C-alpha positions as CSV (number, residue, x, y, z in Angstrom):
1,M,0.0,0.0,0.0
2,T,1.0,3.6,-0.6
3,A,-0.1,6.6,1.3
4,H,-0.9,9.7,-0.9
5,I,-0.7,13.2,0.5
6,A,-1.6,16.6,-0.6
7,A,-0.2,19.5,1.4
8,H,-0.1,23.3,1.2
9,G,2.6,25.2,3.1
10,R,5.6,27.5,3.0
11,L,9.1,26.6,2.0
12,V,11.5,26.9,5.0
13,A,14.7,26.8,3.0
14,D,15.9,27.4,-0.5
15,I,15.6,24.4,-2.9
16,Q,18.6,22.2,-3.5
17,T,19.0,20.9,-7.0
18,K,20.9,17.8,-8.2
19,T,21.2,15.7,-11.3
20,T,20.7,12.0,-11.0
21,S,23.2,9.5,-12.4
22,G,20.7,9.0,-15.2
23,G,20.8,12.7,-16.1
24,S,17.3,13.6,-14.7
25,S,16.7,16.8,-12.6
26,M,16.1,16.3,-8.9
27,A,15.0,19.0,-6.4
28,L,14.9,18.8,-2.6
29,G,13.1,21.1,-0.3
30,R,11.4,21.4,3.1
31,M,8.1,23.0,3.9
32,A,6.1,23.9,7.0
33,V,2.4,23.0,6.9
34,A,0.0,24.4,9.5
35,L,-2.4,21.8,10.9
36,P,-5.3,22.5,13.3
37,C,-4.7,21.3,16.8
38,R,-7.1,21.9,19.7
39,D,-4.3,21.4,22.3
40,A,-2.0,24.0,20.8
41,E,-2.0,27.5,22.3
42,D,-2.8,29.2,19.0
43,G,-4.9,26.3,17.7
44,Q,-2.4,24.9,15.2
45,L,0.9,23.0,15.0
46,T,3.5,22.9,12.4
47,F,4.0,19.7,10.4
48,W,7.5,19.6,8.8
49,L,7.6,17.9,5.4
50,A,10.5,17.2,3.1
51,V,9.7,17.4,-0.6
52,T,11.5,15.5,-3.4
53,A,10.7,16.0,-7.1
54,F,12.2,14.7,-10.3
55,G,12.1,15.8,-14.0
56,K,9.7,18.6,-14.9
57,Q,8.3,18.8,-11.4
58,A,11.9,19.3,-10.1
59,D,12.6,22.0,-12.6
60,F,9.4,23.8,-11.5
61,L,10.1,23.4,-7.8
62,A,13.7,24.7,-8.3
63,K,12.2,28.1,-9.4
64,H,10.9,28.6,-5.9
65,S,12.8,29.9,-2.8
66,K,12.5,30.1,1.0
67,G,9.2,31.7,2.0
68,D,7.2,30.8,-1.1
69,L,3.9,29.1,-0.7
70,I,3.5,25.8,-2.6
71,S,1.1,22.9,-2.8
72,V,2.4,19.4,-3.4
73,S,0.9,16.0,-3.8
74,G,2.4,12.6,-4.1
75,S,3.5,9.5,-2.3
76,M,4.3,9.8,1.4
77,N,7.3,8.2,3.0
78,I,8.2,8.0,6.7
79,S,11.7,7.3,7.9
80,Q,13.0,6.7,11.4
81,W,16.6,6.9,12.8
82,T,18.4,7.1,16.0
83,G,20.1,10.5,16.5
84,S,23.5,11.0,18.1
85,D,21.7,11.8,21.3
86,G,20.1,8.3,21.3
87,Q,16.6,9.7,20.6
88,L,14.4,8.1,18.0
89,N,13.6,10.6,15.2
90,T,10.9,10.5,12.6
91,G,10.9,12.3,9.3
92,Y,8.2,12.7,6.7
93,Q,8.7,13.1,3.0
94,V,6.5,13.5,-0.1
95,L,7.7,12.3,-3.5
96,A,6.0,14.9,-5.5
97,D,3.8,14.0,-8.5
98,S,2.5,17.6,-8.6
99,V,3.9,20.9,-7.5
100,I,1.7,24.0,-7.7
101,S,2.9,27.5,-7.0
102,A,0.9,29.7,-4.7
103,R,3.2,32.7,-4.7
104,T,1.9,36.0,-3.5
105,V,3.0,39.3,-4.9
106,R,5.4,41.1,-2.6
107,S,6.0,44.8,-3.3
108,G,9.5,45.6,-4.5
109,V,10.4,42.0,-5.3
110,K,10.7,40.8,-8.9
111,R,10.3,37.1,-9.7
112,P,11.6,35.3,-12.8
């Protein structure tokens, strides 16, 4: 079984780009997604999500930068590892089938 996710949030770092050994474009990013949470002081919590895209989706994602709003959908992966402090950590990643820009216009800032 595969979990599919659709998420809308803000990029928290600039996109990293790479080229695979097969010559395809690859883009890596991280985004913050606000989720409702009754127990949180302000009624929401932040869900941190890594984003990986290939090919045309990677090329499109690479045009974005820290602070941009995006929507992504794709297969969800969860990984767990033990940190140097001995704590079990969990990370969430979406392998993006779709990347949609939700940029807002900022005065004085020109975008390509």
